[in-house]
C-alpha positions as CSV (number, residue, x, y, z in Angstrom):
1,M,17.6,-41.8,5.3
2,T,18.9,-41.0,8.8
3,S,16.5,-41.5,11.7
4,A,16.5,-37.6,12.4
5,S,15.5,-36.9,8.8
6,R,12.7,-39.7,8.8
7,L,11.4,-38.1,12.1
8,S,11.2,-34.5,10.7
9,N,9.1,-35.6,7.8
10,E,7.1,-38.3,9.4
11,G,3.3,-37.6,9.6
12,Q,3.5,-34.4,7.8
13,G,1.7,-35.6,4.6
14,A,2.5,-34.4,0.8
15,P,4.5,-31.1,0.6
16,D,1.4,-29.1,-0.7
17,R,-0.6,-30.6,2.4
18,R,1.9,-29.5,5.1
19,P,0.6,-27.0,7.7
20,G,1.5,-23.5,6.6
21,S,2.0,-24.4,3.1
22,V,0.4,-22.1,0.3
23,R,-1.3,-23.5,-2.5
24,V,-2.1,-21.4,-5.7
25,A,-3.6,-21.7,-8.9
26,P,-1.8,-21.4,-12.2
27,G,-1.6,-17.9,-13.7
28,S,-1.0,-14.4,-12.3
29,I,-3.1,-11.7,-10.7
30,V,-2.9,-8.2,-11.6
31,L,-3.5,-5.9,-8.7
32,N,-6.5,-3.3,-9.0
33,A,-6.8,-4.3,-12.7
34,D,-10.3,-3.0,-12.6
35,R,-9.3,0.7,-11.7
36,T,-10.0,3.4,-14.5
37,D,-7.4,6.0,-15.2
38,D,-9.3,8.6,-13.0
39,E,-8.5,6.2,-10.1
40,R,-4.7,5.8,-10.8
41,L,-2.0,8.1,-10.1
42,T,2.0,8.3,-10.3
43,L,3.8,10.3,-7.8
44,V,7.4,11.1,-7.1
45,I,8.1,10.6,-3.3
46,V,11.2,12.0,-1.6
47,N,12.4,11.4,1.8
48,T,13.9,14.6,3.2
49,G,14.4,13.3,6.6
50,D,17.3,11.8,8.4
51,R,15.5,8.5,9.0
52,P,14.1,5.6,6.8
53,V,10.2,6.0,6.4
54,Q,7.8,3.3,5.6
55,I,4.2,3.7,3.9
56,G,1.8,1.0,4.3
57,S,-0.5,-0.3,1.7
58,H,-3.6,1.3,2.9
59,L,-2.3,4.5,4.3
60,H,-4.1,7.6,2.9
61,L,-1.2,9.3,1.3
62,P,-1.6,12.6,2.4
63,D,-1.4,11.3,6.2
64,A,2.2,10.1,5.5
65,N,5.1,11.2,7.6
66,S,5.8,14.9,6.9
67,A,9.4,14.1,6.1
68,L,8.2,12.7,2.8
69,A,7.9,15.3,0.1
70,F,5.3,14.8,-2.6
71,D,2.1,16.4,-4.0
72,R,-0.3,15.7,-1.3
73,A,-3.0,17.8,-2.6
74,A,-3.0,15.4,-5.7
75,A,-2.8,12.3,-3.5
76,L,-5.7,13.0,-1.5
77,G,-7.9,10.0,-1.6
78,F,-5.3,7.7,-2.8
79,R,-3.1,5.0,-1.5
80,L,0.0,3.0,-2.7
81,D,-0.9,0.7,-5.4
82,I,1.1,-2.3,-3.6
83,P,-0.2,-5.8,-2.2
84,S,-2.3,-5.7,0.8
85,G,-0.2,-5.8,4.1
86,T,3.0,-4.6,2.4
87,S,4.8,-1.3,2.6
88,Q,7.5,0.8,0.7
89,R,10.5,2.0,2.6
90,F,12.1,5.3,1.7
91,E,15.5,5.7,2.9
92,P,16.9,9.3,3.8
93,G,17.4,11.2,0.6
94,A,15.7,8.7,-1.5
95,S,13.4,9.4,-4.3
96,R,11.0,6.9,-5.9
97,E,8.2,7.2,-8.2
98,V,5.3,5.2,-7.1
99,A,1.9,4.2,-8.2
100,A,-1.4,5.1,-6.3
101,V,-4.9,4.1,-6.6
102,A,-8.2,5.7,-5.4
103,L,-9.5,4.5,-2.0
104,R,-12.6,2.4,-2.5
105,G,-15.2,1.1,0.0
106,N,-17.0,3.9,1.7
107,R,-14.5,6.2,0.6
108,R,-14.2,8.0,4.1
109,V,-10.9,9.2,5.3
110,P,-11.0,9.9,9.1
111,G,-7.3,11.0,8.7
112,I,-4.3,10.2,11.0
113,Q,-2.8,13.7,10.8
114,L,-4.6,15.0,7.9
115,K,-2.9,17.8,6.1
116,Q,-4.7,21.1,4.9
117,A,-6.1,20.7,1.5
118,S,-8.1,22.9,-0.8
119,E,-11.5,22.0,-1.7
120,T,-10.7,21.6,-5.3
121,S,-8.4,18.8,-4.4
122,V,-11.1,17.1,-2.4
123,Q,-13.2,17.0,-5.6
124,R,-10.4,15.5,-7.7
125,T,-11.7,12.0,-6.8
126,P,-15.5,11.9,-6.8
127,G,-16.9,10.5,-3.8
128,I,-14.1,10.9,-1.3
129,Q,-15.3,12.3,2.2
130,V,-12.5,13.8,4.3
131,E,-13.5,14.0,8.0
132,R,-11.6,16.8,9.8
133,G,-11.6,17.1,13.5
């Protein structure tokens, strides 16, 4: 072992105990496994714009960039079914089928740029309160 490699590993302990290491239990985790069929939705999203657009994990879908074409009324009260802190990127002209889940918690949506939606779409997911203005 050279002195440089000995120095770089010295004092760091076992590989799973090094600063920044991730230790996980065996098995797998299913995201949002407790969601009912009423709390799930599949949408096709198309980027009609000329620039890439990303949707973050907790963005209320109807508030997404207006260059994205999809059924916003059906998506009222929903977010993407992806891991927290991640996003999905849509290149110009790209189309993708995505899974969405209903918002939880207080189920209040203050809205970034809330689009107009009919009252029947608000009632699609019980408990969603859309705050306008």
